[in-house]
C-alpha positions as MATLAB code, in Angstrom:
seq = 'MRLFAATLATETYTFSPMATCLDDYKQGVFLRPGEHPDDTPLMCTAPLWVARKRAKAEGFTLIEGSCFAASPSGTTTRRDYETMRDEILGQCKAAMPLDGVLLGLHGAMVAQGYDDVEGDIIERVRAIVGPKCVIGVELDPHCHLTLKRVKGSDVVILYKEFPHTDVVDRAEEVLDIVLRTIRGKVKPVMSVYDCRQIGSYPTTEPMMRAFVDRMKAMEGKDGILSISIGHCFPYADVAELTGRILVVTDGDKGKADRLATEIGQEFVSMRGKTAPAYHDVEGGISAAIEFNDSPVVMADPADNAGGGAPSDNTTILRRLIERKVESACLGPIWDPIAVRLCFAAGLDAEFPLRFGGKISPSSGQPIDATVKVVGLKKDCWQSFGPTQVPLGDCAAIRIGGVEVVLITNRTQALGLELFRNVGIEPTQRKIVAVKSTNHFRAAFGPIAKKVLYIDSDGPLSRDYRKIPYTKVQRPIWPLDQNTQPGLIL';
ca = [
      -7.604   19.633   32.502;
      -9.715   18.764   29.523;
      -8.923   15.817   26.922;
     -10.953   14.741   23.817;
     -10.523   10.950   22.513;
     -11.759    9.274   19.469;
     -10.937    6.612   16.806;
     -10.858    6.371   12.993;
      -9.015    3.330   11.592;
      -8.756    0.628    9.103;
      -5.866   -1.031    7.312;
      -6.273   -0.625    3.562;
      -5.066   -2.889    0.780;
      -5.158   -0.629   -1.999;
      -5.158   -3.071   -4.844;
      -8.379   -4.836   -3.207;
     -11.459   -5.064   -5.496;
     -13.486   -4.586   -2.330;
     -14.522   -1.118   -1.377;
     -14.703   -0.384    2.590;
     -17.942    1.556    3.091;
     -19.904    2.657    6.142;
     -21.643   -0.888    6.331;
     -17.894   -2.413    7.141;
     -17.503    0.184   10.108;
     -20.721   -0.817   11.641;
     -19.931   -4.338   11.252;
     -16.789   -3.700   13.046;
     -16.364   -0.890   15.663;
     -19.195    1.986   15.117;
     -19.722    3.808   18.569;
     -21.115    6.988   19.462;
     -19.736    9.132   22.384;
     -20.296    6.974   25.630;
     -21.320    3.841   23.918;
     -17.582    1.998   24.197;
     -17.867   -0.813   26.595;
     -16.107   -0.875   29.806;
     -14.543   -4.074   29.837;
     -12.378   -4.102   27.014;
     -10.427   -2.197   24.001;
     -11.696   -2.657   20.677;
      -9.936   -2.039   17.120;
      -7.574    0.871   17.612;
      -9.663    2.326   20.715;
      -7.339    1.624   23.325;
      -6.358    5.461   24.194;
      -9.998    6.264   24.677;
     -10.618    3.123   26.934;
      -7.200    3.731   28.799;
      -8.376    7.478   29.346;
     -11.594    6.489   30.563;
     -10.263    4.222   33.055;
      -8.031    7.111   34.452;
      -9.634   10.106   34.252;
     -11.301   10.515   37.784;
      -8.359    8.918   39.774;
      -5.708   11.473   37.873;
      -7.912   14.489   37.841;
      -8.837   15.201   34.402;
     -12.079   15.281   32.431;
     -12.373   12.998   29.233;
     -14.925   14.171   26.414;
     -15.391   11.066   24.430;
     -15.854   11.142   20.642;
     -16.989    8.591   18.115;
     -15.095    5.411   17.492;
     -15.346    3.858   13.921;
     -13.112    0.933   12.851;
     -13.467   -1.662    9.964;
     -11.675   -4.755    9.263;
      -8.875   -4.396    6.670;
      -9.909   -4.269    3.320;
     -10.000   -1.827    0.265;
     -10.189    1.934   -0.073;
     -12.652    3.798    2.123;
     -15.271    5.349   -0.190;
     -14.737    9.255   -0.131;
     -18.101   10.285    1.202;
     -18.132    7.751    4.158;
     -14.791    8.499    5.330;
     -15.611   12.620    5.285;
     -18.821   11.494    7.060;
     -16.934   10.037    9.943;
     -13.923   12.217    9.868;
     -16.535   15.415   10.125;
     -18.553   13.779   12.893;
     -15.216   13.469   15.149;
     -13.976   16.810   14.169;
     -17.514   18.359   15.025;
     -17.361   16.728   18.497;
     -13.802   17.935   19.049;
     -14.962   21.330   18.102;
     -17.733   21.356   20.600;
     -15.551   20.115   23.312;
     -13.331   23.069   23.289;
     -11.411   24.286   25.150;
      -9.039   21.207   25.305;
      -5.716   20.544   26.750;
      -5.053   17.289   24.840;
      -6.355   15.110   22.267;
      -5.879   11.111   22.072;
      -6.092    9.831   18.805;
      -6.551    5.824   18.216;
      -5.640    5.367   14.384;
      -4.585    2.593   12.481;
      -1.865    4.621   10.276;
      -2.546    2.585    6.906;
      -5.948    3.975    6.058;
      -6.577    5.123    2.600;
      -9.812    6.593    1.248;
     -10.717    7.866   -2.053;
      -8.897   11.186   -2.498;
      -6.840   10.669    0.557;
      -3.711    8.663    0.508;
      -2.802    9.859    3.985;
      -5.987    9.681    6.120;
      -4.243   10.174    9.283;
      -2.307   12.917    8.216;
      -5.546   14.515    7.268;
      -7.382   13.807   10.535;
      -4.428   15.288   12.543;
      -3.999   18.467   10.622;
      -7.882   18.776   10.828;
      -7.760   18.582   14.375;
      -4.696   20.776   15.095;
      -6.562   23.531   13.187;
      -9.301   23.193   15.802;
      -7.618   23.074   18.952;
      -4.389   25.219   18.117;
      -0.709   24.848   18.610;
      -0.730   24.647   22.401;
      -3.128   21.701   22.906;
      -1.125   18.451   23.139;
      -1.859   15.796   20.535;
      -1.200   12.234   21.156;
      -1.642    9.537   18.466;
      -1.291    5.578   18.898;
      -0.759    3.764   15.691;
      -0.243    0.305   14.307;
       3.468   -0.409   13.271;
       2.103   -1.550    9.941;
       1.524    1.967    9.003;
       2.650    4.671    6.813;
       4.586    6.988    8.948;
       4.077   10.121    7.403;
       5.721   13.332    7.981;
       2.399   15.134    7.992;
       1.044   13.159   10.652;
       4.194   13.413   12.870;
       4.568   16.967   12.310;
       1.105   17.758   13.300;
       1.240   15.659   16.654;
       3.115   16.284   19.902;
       3.624   12.493   20.247;
       3.088    9.583   18.265;
       3.757    5.726   19.622;
       3.320    2.399   17.757;
       2.681   -0.861   19.087;
       6.183   -2.601   19.341;
       4.902   -6.149   19.233;
       3.753   -8.357   16.280;
       1.366  -10.148   17.050;
      -0.047   -6.847   18.485;
      -0.281   -7.772   22.218;
       0.843   -4.640   23.643;
      -2.082   -2.096   22.260;
      -3.168   -1.124   25.878;
       0.513   -0.809   27.280;
       1.238    1.649   24.266;
      -2.138    3.696   24.550;
      -1.055    3.868   28.510;
       2.186    5.653   27.275;
       0.722    8.150   24.955;
      -1.712    9.108   27.801;
       1.281    9.446   30.105;
       3.353   11.478   27.788;
       0.245   13.775   27.018;
      -0.280   14.400   30.610;
       2.935   14.990   31.505;
       3.472   17.245   28.561;
       0.303   19.347   29.513;
       1.763   19.637   33.201;
       4.961   20.867   31.962;
       7.022   18.071   33.040;
       8.256   17.003   29.564;
       8.464   18.535   26.303;
       8.767   15.761   23.794;
      10.442   16.287   20.404;
      10.517   13.606   17.641;
      12.826   12.563   15.107;
      12.480   10.330   12.163;
      14.935    7.880   10.106;
      13.614    6.546    6.912;
      15.030    3.056    6.115;
      13.969    3.065    2.570;
      12.586   -0.675    2.793;
       9.404   -2.833    2.702;
       9.630   -5.761    4.871;
       7.946   -8.276    7.511;
       9.149   -7.900   11.010;
       7.349  -10.662   13.521;
       8.646  -10.042   17.038;
       7.979  -13.698   17.523;
      11.238  -14.335   15.433;
      14.531  -14.306   17.435;
      16.107  -11.285   15.444;
      13.238   -8.807   15.994;
      12.654   -9.942   19.644;
      16.121   -9.088   20.572;
      15.823   -5.726   18.669;
      12.702   -4.855   20.247;
      13.708   -5.940   23.540;
      16.721   -3.409   23.138;
      14.797   -0.623   22.240;
      12.322   -1.287   25.174;
      15.237   -1.325   27.658;
      16.350    2.352   26.226;
      12.962    4.027   27.113;
      12.558    5.805   30.284;
      16.242    6.538   30.743;
      18.644    9.723   29.728;
      15.392   11.728   28.680;
      14.346    8.924   26.061;
      10.605    9.069   26.195;
       9.627    6.790   23.491;
      11.087    4.414   20.618;
       8.671    3.213   17.861;
       9.746    0.979   14.696;
       7.252    1.474   11.597;
       7.486   -1.807    9.840;
       5.140   -0.477    6.773;
       2.090   -1.920    5.373;
       3.338   -3.349    1.960;
       0.103   -3.599    0.367;
      -0.713   -0.204   -0.062;
       0.384    2.097   -3.080;
       1.002    5.192   -1.230;
       4.057    7.469   -1.595;
       5.342    6.928    1.888;
       5.225    3.370    2.192;
       8.583    2.258    3.836;
      10.134    1.311    7.276;
      10.852    4.235    9.492;
      12.268    4.628   12.958;
      10.406    7.354   15.376;
      12.421    8.375   18.500;
      10.612   10.744   21.290;
      12.925   12.467   23.752;
      12.392   14.887   26.291;
      13.510   18.389   24.609;
      16.640   17.080   23.216;
      16.395   17.035   19.421;
      20.129   16.254   18.785;
      19.766   13.050   20.908;
      16.595   11.986   19.236;
      18.341   12.488   15.664;
      21.582   10.726   16.810;
      19.515    7.649   18.172;
      17.193    7.488   15.661;
      20.128    7.276   12.928;
      21.771    4.400   14.999;
      18.516    2.455   15.339;
      17.690    3.035   11.723;
      21.000    2.105   10.520;
      20.799   -1.275   12.662;
      17.533   -1.852   11.132;
      18.671   -1.354    7.727;
      21.569   -3.911    8.398;
      18.690   -6.657    9.148;
      17.037   -6.302    5.702;
      16.029   -9.941    4.607;
      17.024  -11.423    7.895;
      13.568  -10.761    9.934;
      10.863  -12.937    8.454;
      10.501  -16.815    8.931;
      11.284  -19.044    6.061;
       8.213  -19.769    3.584;
       7.499  -23.119    1.906;
       5.404  -23.527   -1.342;
       2.125  -25.185   -0.766;
       3.178  -28.796   -1.753;
       6.269  -28.733    0.320;
       4.392  -27.071    3.285;
       1.922  -29.653    3.301;
       4.434  -32.287    3.115;
       6.587  -31.166    5.965;
       3.419  -31.005    8.085;
       2.762  -34.641    7.445;
       5.791  -35.782    7.851;
       6.524  -33.963   11.217;
       6.179  -36.491   13.829;
       4.351  -34.567   16.348;
       1.063  -32.680   16.587;
      -0.495  -30.148   15.883;
       1.522  -28.609   13.271;
       0.159  -24.977   12.595;
       0.479  -24.004    9.059;
      -0.458  -20.154    8.252;
      -1.548  -18.662    4.883;
      -0.437  -15.049    4.917;
      -1.055  -14.463    1.624;
      -4.832  -14.758    2.163;
      -4.860  -13.029    5.470;
      -8.181  -10.788    5.912;
      -5.931   -8.858    8.419;
      -4.148   -7.812    5.399;
      -7.067   -6.888    3.522;
      -7.432  -10.079    1.650;
     -10.624  -11.957    1.021;
      -9.948  -15.106    3.117;
     -11.561  -17.030    0.681;
      -8.502  -18.647   -1.570;
      -9.034  -22.596   -1.802;
      -5.492  -23.335   -2.925;
      -4.026  -24.872    0.200;
      -7.736  -26.488    0.855;
      -7.889  -28.279   -2.298;
      -4.617  -29.736   -1.904;
      -5.357  -30.731    1.616;
      -8.263  -32.475    0.088;
      -6.839  -34.006   -3.051;
      -3.903  -35.482   -1.083;
      -6.510  -37.024    1.255;
      -4.899  -35.668    4.339;
      -6.450  -36.790    7.812;
      -6.979  -35.096   10.896;
      -6.503  -31.648    9.368;
      -8.835  -28.429    9.783;
      -8.493  -25.048    8.129;
     -10.080  -21.595    8.791;
     -11.558  -19.414    8.137;
     -12.940  -19.241    4.849;
     -15.083  -16.372    4.499;
     -18.258  -17.208    2.667;
     -21.705  -15.804    4.030;
     -23.678  -17.538    1.419;
     -22.186  -21.037    2.008;
     -22.725  -20.447    5.829;
     -26.474  -19.797    5.230;
     -26.804  -22.947    3.171;
     -24.943  -24.695    5.852;
     -27.754  -23.642    8.548;
     -30.541  -24.280    6.175;
     -29.264  -27.824    5.727;
     -28.726  -28.505    9.516;
     -26.141  -30.407   11.734;
     -25.236  -33.846   10.631;
     -26.593  -32.952    7.058;
     -24.886  -34.003    4.214;
     -25.117  -32.232    0.739;
     -23.384  -30.834   -2.030;
     -21.767  -27.456   -1.501;
     -19.905  -24.991   -3.374;
     -17.821  -22.572   -1.214;
     -14.628  -20.451   -1.370;
     -13.098  -18.836   -4.362;
     -15.599  -16.241   -4.903;
     -14.074  -12.745   -5.291;
     -11.348  -12.481   -7.298;
      -8.880  -14.645   -9.554;
      -6.453  -14.876   -6.459;
      -9.250  -16.588   -4.603;
      -8.807  -19.562   -6.519;
     -11.689  -21.730   -7.915;
     -14.344  -22.770   -5.744;
     -14.732  -26.003   -4.050;
     -17.431  -28.293   -5.100;
     -17.983  -31.363   -2.613;
     -20.455  -33.183   -0.831;
     -19.903  -32.020    2.699;
     -20.961  -33.229    6.093;
     -22.098  -30.211    8.431;
     -20.526  -30.801   11.644;
     -20.684  -27.838   13.623;
     -23.049  -24.697   13.590;
     -23.086  -21.745   15.887;
     -24.486  -18.042   15.479;
     -23.225  -14.849   16.496;
     -19.496  -16.206   17.279;
     -16.391  -14.395   18.423;
     -12.635  -14.963   18.939;
     -10.315  -13.631   21.100;
      -7.094  -11.509   20.413;
      -5.244  -10.529   23.632;
      -7.955   -8.432   25.650;
     -10.405   -7.978   22.697;
     -13.070   -9.990   21.521;
     -13.489  -10.099   17.399;
     -16.899  -11.009   16.096;
     -16.765  -13.842   13.351;
     -20.753  -13.777   13.015;
     -22.659  -17.015   12.150;
     -20.196  -20.006   11.475;
     -20.343  -23.465   10.313;
     -17.992  -26.357   10.064;
     -18.122  -28.906    7.323;
     -15.990  -32.083    6.787;
     -14.526  -33.419    3.512;
     -12.914  -36.605    3.871;
     -10.340  -36.097    6.669;
     -10.408  -31.939    6.745;
     -12.794  -29.881    8.507;
     -13.454  -26.217    7.417;
     -14.535  -23.203    9.425;
     -16.887  -20.892    7.295;
     -17.669  -17.597    8.698;
     -19.969  -14.630    7.885;
     -17.759  -11.603    9.281;
     -14.373  -11.485    7.382;
     -11.524  -11.464    9.634;
      -8.411  -13.647   10.132;
      -7.693  -16.435   12.345;
      -6.754  -15.033   15.761;
      -7.874  -17.176   18.772;
      -8.453  -20.858   19.159;
     -12.329  -20.150   19.538;
     -12.427  -19.892   15.799;
     -12.481  -23.610   15.681;
     -13.598  -24.604   19.189;
     -17.008  -22.483   18.477;
     -18.033  -25.241   16.126;
     -16.855  -28.211   18.092;
     -13.172  -28.578   16.394;
     -10.674  -28.890   19.007;
      -7.327  -27.943   17.264;
      -4.946  -29.661   19.796;
      -6.307  -32.849   18.860;
      -5.533  -32.339   14.895;
      -2.497  -33.034   13.271;
      -2.683  -30.010   10.796;
      -4.048  -27.013   11.677;
      -4.014  -24.333    8.693;
      -4.960  -20.666    9.486;
      -5.213  -17.563    7.469;
      -3.151  -15.158    9.248;
       0.480  -13.643    8.716;
       1.743  -13.537   12.407;
      -1.319  -12.655   14.792;
      -2.199  -16.019   15.078;
       0.983  -16.744   17.104;
      -0.461  -15.237   20.156;
      -3.046  -18.202   20.775;
      -1.979  -20.818   18.238;
       2.006  -20.403   19.120;
       1.488  -22.030   22.520;
      -0.343  -25.368   21.307;
       1.728  -25.802   17.924;
       4.802  -28.521   18.194;
       5.736  -26.826   14.833;
       4.824  -23.614   12.858;
       5.045  -23.552    9.034;
       4.599  -20.382    6.851;
       2.953  -21.260    3.406;
       3.340  -18.840    0.462;
       0.220  -19.507   -1.536;
      -1.069  -17.739   -4.528;
      -3.512  -15.490   -2.446;
      -3.233  -11.753   -3.134;
      -0.602  -10.791   -0.528;
       2.231  -11.845   -1.855;
       5.324  -12.429    0.268;
       7.551  -11.286   -2.757;
       6.850   -7.586   -2.637;
       8.761   -7.232   -6.008;
       5.752   -8.676   -7.577;
       3.286   -5.862   -6.201;
       2.453   -3.520   -9.031;
       3.284   -0.271   -7.229;
       2.944    3.070   -9.021;
       3.047    5.632   -6.263;
       5.786    4.299   -4.055;
       8.983    6.470   -3.781;
      12.027    4.947   -5.401;
      14.479    3.863   -4.770;
      13.353    1.260   -2.063;
      14.305   -2.132   -1.058;
      13.741   -5.006   -2.379;
      12.473   -3.023   -5.489;
      15.858   -1.398   -5.608;
      19.390   -2.506   -4.289;
      20.820    1.008   -3.869;
      18.953    3.230   -1.641;
      19.604    6.270    0.562;
      18.363    5.679    3.978;
      18.776    8.923    6.299;
      17.183   11.027    8.902;
      14.215   12.946    7.408;
      12.793   14.816   10.559;
];
């Protein structure tokens, strides 16, 4: 038995002024066959990593392809996408004959001329391997669950958790179903229900926690192989941006249709009830100051690099400084030039620094202040579940009672190392402000005495009605009140 595995992934904020190019993938994940580390999966590479671990013991041969992944940003250039795609396709063709293919993709990648990158890749892989080869795909729930990619695959499974702490578990499930299909033990069929909605569905909130737990309890019983909840990625202007439910059963399309419809209708009934409450900037800072325990973790989702934002908006930071807040830290601010200036000045130096507010009007104005350099460290990383996410060189500066972590590799706040790398202990601060939507909860949730979500003026608005979509299929909630959810596959 011969399987091929590869990855090509990013999450595309199509309204971003920052194009994504080959250098961004090289800064993220850029590995040729055999170069993937043994100790941990990387961004969207879990299917390959899991298959490598299990190949010898379970009696199949794994042919490894390349793995390319970049941090969320703007649209990938056509030339660079086609270069990476064609490299993987060439490897797939050279690996023939194949019994199965495992693809670690994101699901919300857009390239110039390709609104459905994942559909394009799957379609081209199918053309190479033929109809009998089993194609298994793992996707992020913040994906565009297009019909093209579902129809081109034999099984698609999305992570269930947000924050995404289950990427390895879901990769194991993809591999299990692919192997069982090849061996003739199951015959997966898929059904998709389109909920016609845009929303946020963190599984750290009670309603989504209970919903996901019920879905997980159904799997493995009565021929139900898998249930996936496609959240959608709200910050992309593509036709099939919408929340969708995907059900995989063992050969029973009628059961898959009925279950997808039942779950989809329940998901529709949850509109507007799944996301946490948001404060404006002033109200959030006041609530954090007034809370009588610490630390209070304040999230800034609107400037989340994990959604493609620059992570250099200064609005919350400026107000913390202007209000003379004490015992506060904030991170990350992406500003490689400011980091370089801090390293040049040296530890404990006090000097005038302009930082943040560089990329676009939604970044706010730069901060001009006399800062003290309180931490410096090269080649930093932070943890996110089993993975290590590079931060590059980092600097910590202090302005009054506020400490700021500056980074060179643009990414969101994920692990406590973001602060600890540069000598800031977040458990000893009153306020810990993080640029992240919900992934921060995996590490910062356990230390927080209170979590507050702030809707700042960063580019990723929490009000989806303010996003200037032109391609999204209408009607869709909350842009429209009267929608037409239904089974579409």
